[in-house]
MIRO-358510 format. One record per residue: x, y, z of N, C-alpha, C in turn; residue in one letter. Coordinates in steps of 0.2 Angstrom, whole numbers, plus 2048, in hexadecimal, padded with zeros to 3 digits. Layout:
XYZXYZXYZA;...
# end
This chain:
DA12E2E56D9B2E5E54D962E4E5AM;D912E9E5AD8C2E8E5FD892E2E5FI;D872DFE65D842D8E65D7D2D9E63K;D7A2D3E61D732D3E5FD6E2D5E65R;D702D3E6BD6B2D5E71D6C2DCE71T;D722DFE71D732E6E71D6F2EAE6CG;D6F2E8E66D6B2EBE61D632EBE62I;D612E5E65D5A2E5E66D582E9E6CV;D5C2EAE71D5B2EEE77D5B2F6E75L;D602F7E70D602FEE6DD59300E6AL;D572FBE66D502FBE63D4B2FDE68A;D4A2F9E6DD452FAE72D46301E75V;D4C304E77D4C30AE7AD4A310E75I;D4C30EE6ED4A313E69D43314E68I;D3F30EE68D3830FE67D35313E6DI;D38312E73D35315E79D3731DE78S;D3D31EE75D3E325E74D3A328E6FL;D38325E69D33327E64D2D329E67I;D2A324E6CD24325E6FD2432BE74S;D2A32EE75D2A333E7AD2A332E81G;D2B32BE83D2A329E8AD30327E8DC;D36327E89D3C325E8DD3E328E93T;D3D32FE93D3E333E99D3A330E9FA;D3432EE9ED3032CEA3D30324EA4N;D34321EA1D34319EA2D3B317EA5M;D3A313EAAD40310EADD4330AEA8S;D49308EA9D4C303EA6D482FDEA7A;D452FCEADD412F6EAED3B2F6EAAE;D382FBEA9D322FCEA5D332FAE9DQ;D392FDE9BD3B2FCE94D3C2F4E93I;D402F1E98D412EAE98D3B2E6E97A;D352E8E9BD2F2E4E9BD2C2E5E94Q;D2C2EBE91D2A2ECE8AD2E2E8E85Q;D342E7E86D382E3E81D372DCE81M;D362D9E87D342D2E88D2D2D1E85K;D292D6E86D222D5E83D222D5E7BA;D262D9E78D272D9E71D2B2D3E6EK;D302D1E72D332CBE70D2F2C4E70Q;D2B2C4E75D262BFE76D212BEE71D;D202C4E6DD1A2C4E68D1D2C1E62S;D242C0E61D262BDE5BD272B5E5DI;D232B1E59D242AAE5AD292A7E55K;D292AAE4FD2E2A7E4AD2E2ADE44D;D342ACE40D342B0E3BD392ADE36Y;D382AFE2FD3D2ADE2AD3F2B3E26S;D452B3E23D472B8E1FD4D2B6E1BA;D4F2BBE17D562BAE13D5B2BFE17T;D602BCE1AD652C0E1DD6B2C2E19M;D6C2C9E19D722CBE15D772CFE19V;D7D2CCE19D822CFE1DD882D2E19I;D8A2D8E19D8F2DBE15D952DEE1AA;D9B2DDE18DA02E0E1CDA62E3E18S;DAA2E7E1BDB02EAE17DB52EBE1DE;DBB2E8E1CDC02E9E20DC72E9E1CF;DCB2EEE1DDD12EEE1ADD12EEE12G;DCB2F2E10DCA2F2E09DC72ECE05G;DC62E7E0ADC32E0E07DBC2E0E09K;DB72DFE04DB02DFE05DAE2D8E04S;DA92D6E09DA62CFE09D9F2D0E0AE;D9B2CBE07D942CBE07D922C4E08M;D8D2C3E0CD8A2BCE0DD822BDE0DA;D7F2B8E0AD772B8E0AD752B1E0CK;D702B1E10D6D2AAE12D662ABE14A;D622A5E12D5C2A4E14D5C2A2E1CK;D572A5E20D572A3E27D502A2E29M;D4F29EE2ED4929DE32D4B29DE39M;D472A0E3ED4729FE45D4129EE48N;D41299E4DD3B298E51D3D298E58K;D3929DE5BD3B29EE62D39297E67M;D3D296E6CD4229AE6ED49298E6CP;D4A292E68D5128FE68D5228CE61D;D4E28DE5CD4F289E56D5028EE50K;D5528CE4CD57290E46D5A28CE40S;D5928FE3AD5C28CE34D5F291E30R;D65290E2DD68295E29D6B291E23I;D69293E1DD6C290E17D6F296E13E;D76295E11D7929BE0ED7829AE06Y;D772A0E03D762A1DFCD7C2A3DF8L;D7F2A8DFCD852ABDF9D8A2ACDFFE;D912ADDFED942ADDF7D942A5DF5P;D972A5DEED9729EDEBD9A299DEFG;D9F29ADF3DA3295DF6D9F293DFDE;D9A297DFFD96295E05D8F292E03M;D8D293DFCD86291DFAD8528ADFCA;D7F289DFFD7D282E01D7F280E08G;D83284E0BD85282E12D7F284E17Q;D7E27FE1BD7827FE1FD7A27FE27V;D76283E2BD77282E32D70282E35M;D6F27CE39D6927BE3CD6A27AE44V;D6627EE48D6527DE4FD5E27BE51N;D5E274E53D57271E55D55272E5CD;D59276E5FD58278E66D5C274E6BG;D5F26EE69D6326AE6CD6A269E69K;D6A269E63D70267E5FD7126CE59T;D7726FE58D79273E52D7C26FE4DI;D7926FE47D7B26BE41D7E270E3CW;D8326EE39D86272E33D8826EE2DS;D87270E27D8826CE21D8C270E1CY;D9226DE1AD96270E15D9626BE0FD;D9226EE0AD91269E04D97268E00P;D9C26DE00DA226CDFDDA6267DFFG;DA6265E06DAA260E09DA525AE0AK;D9E25BE09D99256E0BD9A253E12N;D9B258E16D9C257E1DD9725AE22E;D95257E27D90259E2CD9425AE33V;D93260E36D96261E3DD90261E41T;D9025EE47D8B25EE4CD8E260E53R;D8A264E57D8D266E5DD87267E62M;D87265E68D82266E6DD8126DE6ED;D7B270E6FD7A277E70D7C279E76M;D8127EE76D83281E7DD7D283E81P;D7E283E87D78285E8CD7928CE8EE;D76290E8AD76298E8CD6F299E90F;D7029DE95D6A29FE99D672A5E95A;D602A5E95D5C2AAE92D5D2B0E96N;D5D2B6E93D5E2BCE97D572BDE9BL;D582BFEA1D522C0EA5D512C8EA5S;D4B2CAEA7D492D1EA7D4E2D5EABE;D512D2EB0D562D6EB4D5C2D7EAFQ;D5E2D2EABD642D3EA6D622D8EA1D;D5C2D8E9FD5A2DDE9AD5A2E4E9DY;D582E5EA3D582EBEA7D5F2EEEA7T;D632EAEAAD6A2ECEAAD6D2EEEA4Q;D6C2EAE9ED6F2ECE98D6C2F2E95S;D662F3E96D622FAE94D65300E98I;D662FFE9ED6A304EA2D70306E9FK;D74301E9DD7B302E9BD7B306E94E;D76304E90D75307E89D7330EE8AI;D6E30FE8ED6C316E8FD7231BE91L;D76318E95D7C31CE98D8131DE93N;D82318E8ED87318E8AD8631AE82Q;D8031BE81D7E31CE7AD7A322E78T;D7B326E73D7732BE71D73329E6BD;D6C32AE6CD68327E67D6432CE64I;D6332CE5DD5F331E5AD5A32EE55S;D54330E55D4F32EE50D4F332E4AY;D4F32FE44D50332E3DD4A332E39Q;D4532FE3CD3E32FE38D3C328E37G;D36327E33D33321E31D33320E2AT;D3531AE28D35318E21D33311E1FE;D3330FE19D31308E17D38304E16K;D382FEE18D3D2F9E16D3A2F2E15F;D3B2F0E0FD382E9E0ED312E9E0FE;D2D2EFE0DD262EFE0ED242F0E15G;D282F1E1AD262F1E21D282F8E23R;D242FBE28D25301E2BD2B301E30S;D30305E2FD36304E34D3830BE36V;D3B30BE3CD3D311E3FD45312E3DY;D47318E3BD4E319E39D5231CE3FN;D57318E41D5A31AE48D6231BE47I;D64320E4AD6C320E4BD6E31FE52K;D7331BE53D7531AE5AD7D31BE5AA;D7F31FE5FD87320E5FD89320E66S;D8E31CE68D9131BE6FD93322E71P;D92323E78D9432AE7BD9C329E7CK;D9E32FE7DDA5330E7FDAA32DE7BN;DA932DE74DAD32AE6FDAF323E70G;DAB31FE73DAD318E74DAC314E6ES;DAD30EE6EDAC309E68DAF30CE62M;DB530FE63DB9311E5DDB6316E59M;DB1319E5BDAD31EE57DA831BE53G;DA7315E53DA2311E4FD9B314E51M;D96314E4CD90315E4DD8B311E49H;D85311E4BD8030CE47D7A310E45Y;D7830DE3FD7130FE3CD6D309E3CN;D6730AE3ED62304E3FD5B305E3CM;D58301E39D51301E37D4E2FCE3BL;D492FEE3FD462FAE44D3F2FAE43V;D3C2F3E42D352F2E41D312F6E46D;D2C2F9E43D282FDE48D222F9E4BS;D212F3E49D1C2EFE4CD1F2EBE52E;D252E7E50D272E3E56D2E2E5E58N;D312EAE56D372EDE59D3D2E9E57W;D3D2E5E52D432E1E50D472E5E4BM;D4D2E6E4CD522E9E47D522E5E40P;D502E8E3BD502E5E34D562E6E30L;D592ECE32D602EDE2FD642F1E33K;D6A2EFE34D6F2F2E38D762F4E34T;D782FAE35D7E2FCE31D832FFE36E;D892FDE36D8E2FFE3AD93303E36V;D95309E39D9930EE35D9F30FE3AF;DA5311E37DAB313E3BDAB31AE3CD;DB031DE40DB0324E42DB0328E3CK;DB2326E36DB232AE30DAB329E2CN;DA6326E2FDA0325E2BDA0320E25D;DA631CE25DA6317E20DA3310E23K;D9E30EE1ED9B308E20D9F302E21L;D9F2FEE27DA32F9E29D9F2F2E28M;D9A2F2E2BD962ECE2AD8E2EDE2AT;D8A2E9E27D832EAE27D802E3E27S;D7A2E3E2AD762DDE2AD6F2DFE29M;D6B2DBE25D642DDE24D602D6E22E;D5A2D7E24D552D1E23D502D3E1EY;D512D0E18D4C2D1E12D472CCE12R;D412CEE0FD3B2CAE0FD392C6E15D;D392CAE1BD382C7E21D312C6E22I;D2F2C0E25D282BFE27D282BCE2EK;D232BFE32D232BDE39D1D2B9E3BF;D1E2B4E3FD182B0E42D142ADE3CN;D182A9E39D152A5E33D1429EE34I;D1529CE3BD14295E3DD19290E3AG;D1F291E3AD2528DE38D24286E3CI;D24281E38D2327AE3CD2A278E3EP;D2A274E44D31271E46D3526DE41D;D3126AE3CD34266E37D3926AE33S;D39271E33D3E275E2FD45275E33E;D45273E39D4B273E3DD4E26CE3FF;D4B267E3BD4D260E3BD5325FE36E;D5925EE38D5E25DE33D5F256E31F;D5F255E2AD6024EE28D6724EE24K;D6B249E27D72248E24D72246E1DI;D7524AE19D75248E12D78241E11P;D7623EE0CD79237E0AD80237E09E;D84233E0CD8B233E0BD8F238E0FG;D8C23CE13D90242E16D9423FE1CA;D9A242E1DD9E240E23D9B244E29K;D9A241E2FD97245E34D9D246E3AV;D9E24CE3CDA324DE41DA0250E47V;DA124EE4DD9E250E53DA3254E56T;DA125AE58DA625FE5CDA3260E63K;DA7261E67DA5263E6EDA326AE6EE;D9E26BE72D9B272E73DA1276E77R;DA127DE76DA6281E7ADA5280E81P;DAA27FE84DAA27FE8CDA9286E8FA;DA6287E94DA528EE97DAC290E9AP;DAD296E99DB4299E9CDB5297EA3P;DBB295EA5DBC294EACDC1299EAFK;DBF29CEB5DC32A0EB8DC729DEBDQ;DCD29EEBEDD229AEC2DD829EEC4M;DDC29BEC8DE329EECADE729DEC4T;DED2A1EC4DF22A0EBFDF5299EBEL;DF6296EC4DF9290EC4DF428BEC1E;DEE28BEC2DE9287EBFDE8288EB8E;DE928EEB6DE8290EAEDEE28DEABA;DF428DEAEDFA28AEABDF9283EA9R;DF527FEADDF4278EACDEF277EA7K;DEB27CEA5DE527BEA1DE727CE99E;DEC280E98DEE282E91DF427EE8FV;DF527EE88DFB27AE86E0027FE83N;E01285E86E06289E85E0828DE8BF;E0E290E8BE11293E91E0E29AE92T;E0A29BE97E072A1E99E0C2A6E9BI;E0C2ACE97E112B1E99E0E2B6E9EL;E122B9EA2E0F2BEEA7E142C4EA7V;E112CAEA8E152D0EA8E1A2D0EAEP;E202D2EADE242D3EB3E242DAEB6S;E202DFEB2E1F2E5EB5E182E7EB5Y;E152E9EBAE0E2ECEBBE0E2F3EBEL;E0A2F7EBCE0A2FEEBFE082FDEC6P;E0A302ECAE09302ED1E02300ED3E;E012FCED8DFA2FAEDADF72F5ED7G;DF92F3ED1DF52EDECDDF82E7ED0F;DF32E2ED1DF52DBED3DF12D6ECFT;DF32D0ECFDF02CBECBDE92C9ECEF;DE42C9ECADDD2C7ECDDDB2C0ECBN;DDB2BEEC5DD82B8EC3DDA2B6EBCS;DDA2B0EBADDB2ADEB3DD52AAEB1S;DD32ABEAADCE2A8EA7DD02A4EA1T;DCE29EEA0DD029AE9ADCA298E96V;DCB29AE8FDC6298E8ADC9293E86F;DC428EE85DC6288E80DC1287E7BK;DC3286E75DBE284E70DC2280E6AF;DC027AE6ADC4275E65DCB276E66E;DCF278E61DD7279E62DD9280E65T;DD4284E66DD628BE68DD628BE70M;DDB28FE72DDC290E79DDE297E7BE;DDA29AE7FDDC2A1E81DDC2A2E88T;DE12A5E8BDE12A7E92DE02AEE93V;DDC2B1E98DDC2B8E99DDE2B9EA0S;DE32BDEA1DE52BFEA8DE32C6EAAL;DE02C6EB0DDD2CDEB2DE12CFEB8E;DE32D6EB8DE72D9EBDDE22DFEBFY;DE22E0EC6DDD2E6EC8DE12EAECDK;DDF2F0ECDDE02F5ED2DDA2F9ED3K;DD72F7ED9DD02FAEDADCB2F8ED5G;DC82FDED2DC42FBECCDC72FBEC5S;DCE2FDEC5DD12FDEBFDD32F6EBDQ;DD32F4EB6DD42EDEB4DD92EEEAFI;DDE2E9EAFDE32E8EAADE22E1EA7L;DE12E0EA1DDF2D9E9FDE42D7E99S;DE72D1E9ADEB2CEE95DE92C8E92L;DE82C7E8CDE62C1E89DEB2BEE85S;DEC2B7E85DF12B4E81DEE2AEE7DE;DEF2AEE77DEC2A8E72DF12A6E6DT;DF129FE6DDF529CE67DF229FE61L;DF62A2E5DDF32A6E57DF82A6E51Q;DF42A6E4BDF82A5E45DF92ADE43D;E002AEE42E022B5E40DFF2B7E39E;DFD2B2E35DFB2B4E2EDF42B7E2ES;DF12B7E34DEA2B9E34DE92BFE39N;DEC2C5E38DEC2CAE3CDE52CDE3DP;DE42D0E43DDD2D4E44DDD2DAE40S;DD72DCE3DDD62E2E39DD72E8E3DP;DDA2EDE3ADDB2F4E3EDD52F7E3ED;DD32F9E44DCD2FCE46DCE302E4BM;DCB307E4BDCC30DE4FDD2310E4EG;DD5314E53DDB318E52DE1313E54E;DE5312E4FDEB30DE4FDF1310E4FV;DF630EE54DFC311E54E0130BE55E;E0630AE50E0A305E50E10306E55K;E12300E59E17301E5EE1B2FBE5EV;E212FBE61E252F5E61E252F2E68N;E242EBE68E242E8E6FE292E2E6EI;E2F2E3E71E342DEE71E362DCE6AN;E362E1E66E382DFE5FE332DDE5AG;E2D2DCE5DE272DAE59E222E0E58A;E1F2E1E52E1B2E6E51E142E5E54Q;E122EAE58E0C2EAE5BE082F0E59G;E012F1E5BDFD2F6E5ADF92F8E60K;DF92FEE62DF4301E67DEE304E64I;DE8301E66DE2304E63DDE307E68I;DDC30EE67DD8312E6BDD2313E68S;DCD317E6CDC7318E69DC1314E6DG;DC3311E72DBF30DE76DBD311E7DF;DBC318E7CDBC31CE82DC331DE85G;DC431BE8BDCA31CE8EDCE315E8DE;DCB310E8BDCF30AE8BDD3309E84T;DD9307E85DDD305E7FDDF2FEE7FK;DE02FCE79DE22F5E77DE82F4E74I;DED2F0E77DF32EFE74DF42E8E71L;DF52E7E6BDF52E0E67DFC2DFE64I;DFF2D9E66E052D7E63E062D0E63W;E0B2CDE5FE0C2C6E5EE132C5E60N;E152C0E64E1C2BFE66E1F2B9E62N;E1B2B7E5DE1D2B1E59E1A2ABE5AG;E172AAE60E142A4E63E0D2A6E65K;E0C2ABE68E062ADE6BE032B4E68L;DFD2B4E68DFA2BBE66DF82BEE6DG;DFA2C4E6FDF92C7E75DF52CDE74L;DF02CEE79DEC2D4E79DEC2D7E80V;DEE2DDE81DEE2E1E87DE92E6E87L;DE52E7E8CDE02ECE8CDDF2EFE93S;DDF2F6E93DDE2FAE99DDD301E98S;DDC305E9DDDC30CE9DDE2310E9FQ;DE830CE9FDEE30FEA0DF0313E9AL;DF6317E9CDF931BE96DFC316E91S;DFD319E8BE00315E86E07313E88K;E0B317E8CE12316E8EE12310E93E;E0D310E98E0D30BE9DE0B304E99E;E06304E94E042FEE91E0A2FBE8DM;E0E2FFE8AE142FDE86E192FAE8BI;E1A2FDE91E1E2FBE96E1C2F4E99K;E162F3E9AE132EDE9DE142E7E97V;E122E9E91E132E4E8BE1A2E2E8BA;E1F2E7E8BE262E5E8AE292E1E90G;E252E0E95E282DCE9BE252D5E9AS;E212D4E95E1E2CDE94E222C9E8FI;E262C4E92E2B2C1E8EE2A2B9E90K;
# end
């Protein structure tokens, strides 16, 4: 699904479109307006409702939330029943979570993420303008606030044909409701903020987590940043045998390995290049009982006796997914289906 930053960027571009000035504004000018609007929001509280449907299964979650810029947040789940009472607090330095069912607290130091600079916003805005068709549907009311109704669809049939509907606050340009539809106009996910209040002076004390009496406290290491390395270095970093293709299309050569680690999960991504063309292979220790949902145009294929699936609908990019009994493997490229199957078949 589209990232939160991407949704906000779309909102900014859309407001410029509505005002009739997009054609006369550079990406740099839009970025300046975006930062000004974001800076005007000091804090907000709301009830967040997230709904999704995959494979005929519907899920819904409701939570009270508070955010205080730049780095404090609190979420307390109200629904579903099995999540009610779960709390997650970020005090700017530490992320705390509490599961009342287990009476267990988890703490983790806050990962150090760099804030997006104006240059980052500018580049992202340029990419969105080049990749997205945006249309303004009118102005309406949502939760008592004036909002712009927006439709956004990726160009060139990318993103598996998914498209978005957004209700964007007309005062501060924050998306208050986002809906994601598949290529058949079926609602896949939605997120909305109800009873939202801006700049109400939320005190820091709301983000001070107090450990419940008798609760067990578990400390987890924060996610390590991905490491780019040689293939030999990657082999020493992970606890499984990294597989490589014995066949590559003419001109493709190994470029780099990247290792991702978090708790017990380990993933290695191998990148092969031919000029600007990229062939990517990721390998993860994976539970076969937890398959990825079918999205986009799916074709079942056979990879060395194992059932796999090729997913298209990402523009020219295709994704081939299969499991060899020990590893979950994902191959992505703009190669033909036949070439991708040939590469995958050589990975043993």
